[in-house]
C-alpha positions in Angstrom: 111.0 -174.5 165.9 108.3 -172.1 164.9 108.2 -169.5 162.3 108.4 -166.5 164.8 111.7 -168.2 166.2 113.2 -168.7 162.9 112.6 -165.1 162.1 114.0 -163.8 165.4 117.3 -165.8 164.7 117.7 -164.5 161.3 117.1 -161.0 162.4 119.8 -161.5 165.1 122.3 -163.1 162.7 121.7 -160.0 160.3 122.4 -157.5 163.2 125.5 -159.1 164.1 126.6 -159.4 160.4 126.0 -155.6 159.9 128.1 -154.7 163.1 131.7 -153.9 162.4 134.4 -156.3 164.0 136.5 -153.1 165.0 135.6 -150.3 167.2 134.2 -147.3 165.5 136.5 -144.1 164.6 136.9 -142.0 167.4 135.1 -138.5 167.7 137.6 -135.7 167.2 135.3 -132.9 167.6 136.5 -132.3 171.2 140.1 -131.7 169.9 141.7 -134.2 172.3 144.5 -136.5 171.2 143.4 -139.9 170.7 144.7 -143.0 168.8 144.9 -142.2 165.1 145.2 -138.5 165.4 148.2 -136.2 164.8 149.4 -133.7 167.5 147.5 -131.0 165.7 144.1 -132.8 166.6 143.4 -133.3 162.9 143.0 -136.8 161.5 145.6 -138.0 159.0 145.0 -138.1 155.3 144.2 -141.8 155.1 141.7 -141.8 157.9 144.0 -143.6 160.2 142.5 -147.1 159.5 144.9 -148.0 156.7 142.5 -147.1 154.0 143.8 -145.4 151.0 143.2 -141.4 150.9 140.0 -140.2 149.2 140.5 -139.4 145.7 140.5 -135.4 145.1 137.5 -134.1 142.9 140.1 -131.5 141.2 140.9 -134.3 138.7 137.3 -134.8 137.7 137.3 -131.2 136.7 140.4 -131.5 134.7 138.9 -134.2 132.6 136.1 -132.1 131.9 138.3 -128.9 131.0 140.9 -130.8 129.0 138.3 -131.5 125.9 137.0 -128.1 126.1 140.7 -126.6 126.0 141.4 -128.8 122.9 138.5 -127.7 120.9 139.4 -124.0 121.6 142.9 -124.7 120.3 141.6 -126.5 117.2 139.1 -123.4 116.5 141.9 -120.9 116.9 144.2 -122.9 114.2 141.4 -122.8 111.8 140.9 -119.1 112.3 144.6 -118.4 111.7 144.7 -120.3 108.4 141.8 -118.1 107.1 143.3 -115.0 108.1 146.4 -115.8 106.2 144.4 -116.9 103.2 142.5 -113.7 103.3 145.5 -111.6 103.7 147.0 -113.3 100.6 144.0 -112.5 98.6 144.1 -108.9 99.4 147.6 -108.7 98.6 147.1 -110.2 95.2 144.4 -107.8 94.2 145.3 -106.1 90.8 143.8 -104.1 88.2 141.5 -106.0 86.1 140.4 -108.7 88.3 136.8 -109.6 88.6 135.8 -109.4 92.1 132.7 -109.9 94.5 132.1 -107.5 97.4 130.7 -108.3 100.8 127.6 -107.0 99.6 127.1 -109.0 96.7 128.2 -106.4 94.1 130.0 -107.8 91.0 132.5 -105.8 89.1 136.1 -105.4 87.7 138.9 -103.4 89.5 139.8 -100.3 87.8 142.4 -98.8 90.4 144.0 -100.3 93.5 144.9 -97.6 96.3 146.2 -98.1 99.9 143.0 -98.6 101.6 140.4 -98.6 98.9 139.6 -100.2 95.6 137.8 -98.7 92.7 135.3 -101.2 91.1 133.8 -100.8 87.7 130.3 -102.3 88.0 128.5 -101.2 84.6 130.3 -101.2 81.3 127.8 -99.3 79.5 127.4 -96.4 81.8 130.9 -96.5 83.0 129.7 -96.6 86.8 132.6 -96.9 89.3 132.2 -97.5 93.0 134.8 -96.9 95.6 135.0 -99.8 98.2 137.2 -100.5 101.2 139.8 -103.1 100.6 138.2 -105.2 103.4 134.9 -105.1 101.5 136.0 -107.4 98.7 134.9 -110.8 99.8 136.3 -112.8 96.9 138.3 -112.8 93.6 136.2 -114.4 91.0 138.7 -114.4 88.0 142.4 -113.1 88.4 143.9 -111.2 85.6 147.1 -112.7 86.7 145.8 -116.3 86.3 146.5 -116.5 82.7 
């Protein structure tokens, strides 16, 4: 046996190994009823050859969206806690509390009204400023903390 004959034999073996043992799937483009098709002309979900049906790609999207939904829920929970804490601080403001505004001004509350706070910022000149309640960032010292 020469090298050319051996190569030819190996090539023939590879061709027979690659060929399927069963006939190829029927072509349903004509719409005729053939073996493995339903009366509507469509192939069954399992392909008619006993193989399991192909997995839907919708679950892949679900696995992607589930962690995003969890992150969104966790962020909204943190926002609620912060909102409750701020509402409690706004309700607890009283005359004599030392506060800091959003703009960084430090002072002492002189008067508390419905929607505004009057803050004394300078003891010597008796300088008072009016602020909206929402302009108060934090209470530094509470008169009621004693």
